[in-house]
N, C-alpha and C positions, 0 to 999 in steps of 0.2 A: 793191239792196245789192251792193257789190262782193264777189265770191267770193274766198275765201282761196286761196293757192297749193295747199294740201292738197286742197281740194274740186275745184279745176280739174284737179289731177293725177289724181284718181280718175276724173273725167269723161273725161279724156284716155285713161286706161287702157281704159275701156269702149269707146271708139271704136276702139282699136287691135285689139281682138279680132276684128274683121271682116276683117282683111287677112292675106294670106299672100304669100309671095315668089313671084317668077316661076319659081323652081325647085320650088315646091310645099312649101317648108318652112313649118311653123307658127311663129307668134310664140312667143318663149320664155316669155311670161307668160300663156299661155292653154292650156288643155287641151281647148278646144272642138273637136269633130270637124269635118273638112273635108268639104264637100259634093262627092262624087265626080263629080257630074254637071256641076259648074261648069266652064266653059271655062278653060283655062290662061290666066294673065295674059300679056298681050303683053310687058310689061316691068315693072321694079320699081326702087325706089330704097331703098338701105340708108342709114338715118339713124343716125349714131353720135353720142352725146352726150358732152360734156366731163365731167370729173370733178366739176364743181360742179352737175351736173344733179340736180334734186330728183326722185328716182326714185319712180314710183307704187308703192303698196303691192302686194307680190306680184310685181313685175316683177324678174326675176332677171338679165337681160342689160343691157348698156350700149348697146344699139341696138334699133331697130325696122326692119321691112321693110314698105314701103308699095307699093301698086300704082301703076303709071304713074310719070311723071316728077314729082318733088317738088323745088321750089326754095325758096330763101330769099334775101331781098335783103341780109341781113347786119345789119339794124337790131335792136338789143337795147333793149327798153323796160324802164325801171326802175319797180318797183312796191314801195313800202316799202323793205325791206332786200334784196329779191330783184329778179330781172329775168326777162324772158321774150322768146322769139322767136315770130313768127307765120309758119308755113310756108305754102306755096302751097295745100296741101290742107286748111288750117284748123287743123292741130295747133298746140298752143301749149305747148311745153316750158318749164318754169321752171328757174331756176338760182339757187343761193345767192350773194348779193352783187349789187351794182350793176355793170352792164356786164360781166356774167360769162358771156354766151352764147358757147359754143364748140360748133360742129357740123361734122360731116363728112358730105357727101352724095356717095354713089357710086351710079351708075345704069348699067343696061344698055340704057336707052332711047335713042332718037335724040337727039342733042344732047349726049351725053357728051363731056367735054373732058379734056385732059391735066391733071395735077395743078396746081392753082392755089389761091391764097389771097386772100380779100378781108378787109381790115382796116377795120372801121368804127369811127370815133372817137367818143368821148363829146362831149356838147355843149360841154365845156370846152376842146376842141381849138382851138389857135390856127392857124386855117386859113391856109395860104400864099396869098399874093396871086395871084389868078387861078384858084384851085382852087375849083371850083363844087360838087363832090360832097363828101359827108361821109365818104367812104371812099377807099381806094386798092386796086387790084388788082395782084397780083404773081404771076408765074409761079413754080411750085414751092412749097416749104414755107417759110412764115415763121411764127415763133412768138415768144413773150414770156414772161419769168419773173415778170411782174407787179411787177417792181422799178420804183420811181418816185423820181427824184432831184430834190430841190428846188434851184432856182437863182433867187435873188432872190425875187420874188413869184410866180414861175411854177414849173413842174416839167416834167420830161421823162422819156421812156422810151427804151430802146435795144432795137430789135428784132433778131432773129437775122441779118437781112440788112444790118444796119448803119444802117437808118433810125432817125431820132431825132425823133419827134414831140414838140412842146411843148404844154403845157396851161396854161390860166389858173388860177392858184392853187397853193398848196402841196399836195402829195400828191393832185393832181387827175387823174392819168393814168387813162384808161379806154378800153378797146378790146374789141371782140368779134371773133371769128375764124370765118370760114367757109372750109372746105376742100372743094374739089370735085375728084373724080377722084384723090384721094391714097390711097385704100384704107382709110380709117377712121382711128381714133385708138388710141393705146396709152398706158400709164402705167408708169413704173418702180416696182419692179424687174421685169425680164423673167424672172428666175429667183429666186423668193423662198425660196431655200434656200442653205446654205453653198456657195459656188462661187468661192472665192478664185483669183486669178491666171488669169482665163479666157483661154485661147489659142483663138482663133476663126479659121477659114478657110472659104472656099467650095471644096468639092471637085469642082466642076463640075456637081453635081446639087443640093446643099443646103449649108447652113451646118453646120459641125461645131464644137462647143465641148468643150474638155477643161479640167478644173479640178483644183487642188491637192486631194489626199486625205489628206495627212499619214500617220498610222499606221493608216488603215482597212484592213480585210481585203482589199478589192478596190481596186486603185490606179487613180486618175484616171478619175472618172466621165465618160462621154461623153453628149452631148445633140445632137440635130439640130433644124434649123428651116429653113423655106423663106422666112421673113420677118424674122428676127432678133428676133422678139417672142414667138412661141409655140414653146416648146422641149419636145422629147420625149426621155425617157431612152433611151439606146442602148448600154447595157453599159459596159465599162471597157477602158482600154488594156491593163491587166494584171489579169485575174481572179486571185484568190488563188493558184491553182495554177500560174500562169505568170509570177510576178514574177521579175525578174532575180536570178540566183544570187549576184551580187556585192553586192546591195543589202540593207540591214538595216531600212530604214524611211525616214521623212521624205520621202515622195514629193511633191515640190513642182513647181509651175510648168511644166506640160506644154504643148507646142505640137506640132501635127501639120502638116507641110508636104509638098507634092508635090515630089519630087526625081527628075527623069527620069520614068520610067513608074511609079514606086511612091511610097508615102507613108512618111515617116520621122517617128516621134515622138521629139522631143528633150525631155529631162526632167531633173530634179534628184532625186537620192536619196543616202542616206548609205551610203558604202562600208563594208565590213567593218573597215577600219582606223580608222573613226570620222570620216573627212573627207567632207563633202558633195561630190558629184561629178556630172558631167553624163553622162547615158547617151543611147543612141540605139537605136531598135527599128524594124524595117521591116515593111511590110504591103502587099499589093496593093490594099487598100481603106483609106480614112480611118477606117473603123469596125473595122478589124482582121480577123482576129487578128494581133497584132504579135509579132515574134520579136526579142528583144534580141540585140545584137551580141556579148554574152558578157563584156564588160568595159567600163569607162567610156570615153567618148570624150575627156573632159577630166578629169584627176585630178592633184592636187597634194598631196603629203604634208605641205606646210607650211601650206596654207590651203584652206578650202573654195572651190569654184567652183560657181556656181548661175545660174539664170535665163537659160538659153540661148534664143536666137531665130535663125531662119534667114532669109536673103534672097538674092536674085540681083541682080547689077548689070544695067545695061541691055544688056550684052553676053552675059548669061546665065551669068556666072561666079558660083558659089555661095560664100556666106560664113556663118560662125557668129559671133555676138556674144553675150557673156556677162559676168557680174559676178564679180569676186573678192570673197569674203565677208569683207573686211577688218574691217568693223564688229564682227564676232563676236570679233575678237582685238585690238581697240583700234587698228586701222590704217585707212588710207584705203580706199575702195571703188572702184577703177578699173573701168571697163567696157572690156573687150577686144574686138577683132575680128581674125579670121584667115580666110584663104581655106580652103575645103574642097576635097577631091578631088571629081571629077565625080559620084561615087556618094553623096556627102554623109556618108560614114562614117569619114573620117579628115581630119586637118588637114594642110595643106601651106603652104609659104611661111613668112612671119614674122608673129608675133603683134604687134599694134599696140595701144597704149593710146588709146582714142577719147575718153575723158573721165574726170574724177574729181570728187568732191564738193568744189566750191570756191565755191559760192554760199551765202549765209546761209540761204535757205529750205530748202536740201537737208539741213541738219544733218550728221549723220555718214554719210549713205547716198545713193548713186545706184544704182539697180537696175532690173530689169524692162524691158530694152530691147526695142524693136520698130522695125524700119527699113522705110521706104517710099520708093521712088523716084518722083519727081514733078517735072516741069517743069525738068529739068536739075539738080536737087538730090537728095541722099539725106537724108531726115529721120529722125533718131534720137529716138524718143520714149522717155522714161524716167520712173521714179518716184523721189521723194526723201523723206528724213526717216523718221519712225517709222511703220511700217504699222499700229501699234496704236492710233493716236490721230488727232486732227484736223490734225496737222502734215503728214501724208502728202499728196502732190500729184503731178501729172504735169507734167513739163517737156519741152522739145524743143530739139534742136540740129540744124544742117544742115551739109552739106559738098557739094562738087562731085565728090568721089572717094569710093568706098565705104568706104575705111579712113581717111578724114579728110584734113586736120584739120577737126574739127567746131567750129562756133561756136554757143554757146548763145543762145537768144532772151533769156533772163534770168528774168523772173518766170514762175511756173507758168501753164499754160493751163487747168488743171482743179484745183480745190481744194474743201475742205469747204464745203457750202452746200446749200440746198434741203431741209434735214433729213437729208442724207447726210453721214457722217463718214469722212474718210480715203480719198477716191477714188483709185484707182491701179491699177497693173499692167494696162495696157491692151493691146488689139489694135486694129488699124485695118483696116476692111474696106469694100468697096463694097456699098451696099445694093441691094435689088431694083430700086429706081427710078433707080439710077446715082449717087446722092449718096454721100459718104464718111461713115462712122459709126465712132465710138469705142465699143468694148465694154470694160467695166472692172468692177472690184468696188468696193464701199463698205460700210461697216458699217451695219447696220440700226439703227433707233432704240433697240432694246434692247441694242445692242452685243454681240449673241450670235452673229452670223453675218455673213460678208462675202458679200453678195448681188450678183447680176449686173445691171448697168445698161447701157442703150444710149442714146446721144445723137448727134445729127447734128453733123458738123464742117463748117467753112467754111475758105476759104483766102484771107483778105484780105492784100494786100501781100506775097505770097510766103511767108507763114508760116501754119501751121494754127491754128485756134481752135475751141473747143467752146462756142458761145454759149449763155448762159442754162442752164448745166449746172453741177452735176448737176441734172437736172430732176425735179420732183415732180408737176407737173400733166400734163394731157393734151397729147400731141404727135401730129402727123400720122404715120401709119405710114411706116416706111422705104421 
């Protein structure tokens, strides 16, 4: 009689309890004592399962650690409405759905490789002429959002690297993914708490994130991470006793940047005259303590000024870019740019208008700028439309000079999808593996908090893209 996935999963769990990692860690799903006389394992493999894994009862983690080198050929076998993989050590993890196997294998054994992806196609795949294998291998991280587009009597999927496999039949797309040497898997959100407008940098040691705090007693919560996925609380830019004396509340959109030998936190707060203004505070460390400059850096008695970001051009000249809060008073919302003094604490030169809201999808707002220099261009990322609903999205423009003129790509590169609503106000950082990542917020399913998400970026045809994002399923670690 064929055993059910449930019975097999339980049997699978019982086998796992005999293994420990090469570092001596016990498996998360067992309390069995370790034999202290047992020789240390020569090497081990960490097996991380995708989000559709049918987790054995009592197994609390999303991974297992096995002794020795464990491999998988990428084949995913369908059984009823589920599917399973057979690993080289005989383990047989099950997944919900057909062709749903996603596994990451990371080993310290001989034979370990750089990050690579194997995509194994379902039997419905329309194999290209001369292609003898049922799979393709690709360097780096390749993923799919499980979208399937019908075209005539066939269907196709679009992978993150631009590949477009076709399948026989409507809605027939099916692929499994094996990641080796990529560091495991993660799933959004990476911060499952209110963390709107995340400003993220790498301070030379770790990633540091600061988020909008509004009217909270302590302003701008700080978090740190070494991998962009696991974040640890690290205090605040302004604990309650050290808030700027000129500010009365509405602490929004903080970013910390290294300027010279110190760090400067640029932020928005409401001035005592009622106008939103941009402040700046300095510290020897990205984690503070920060000392406010004593007055706003950008203040206009006629209109609020918000959402400041800092960047340096390729010659090292510093600039500040920010948004005029025109939508609050029924006016346009230009994004301005202006050169900063070398110390980053005063504006010099002439203010320029870099863009305004002139595309239909932007509605009445462009805001939340972030600038990246790459390949001879300055890329200005921004968010448009209403932060409160599904119209909010991320767009991009580029220029060959830091203060423009900027040309917009047109359509947004990130918008509502994957169960996430209103993604926006992003940072762009280089991940631990060298790829580019977008860190941004989106509303959770209950629409009670803007949580923090991370997704990989690509750069096809000289423009940035965030393929298959916002992501909901498992992705290879940054």
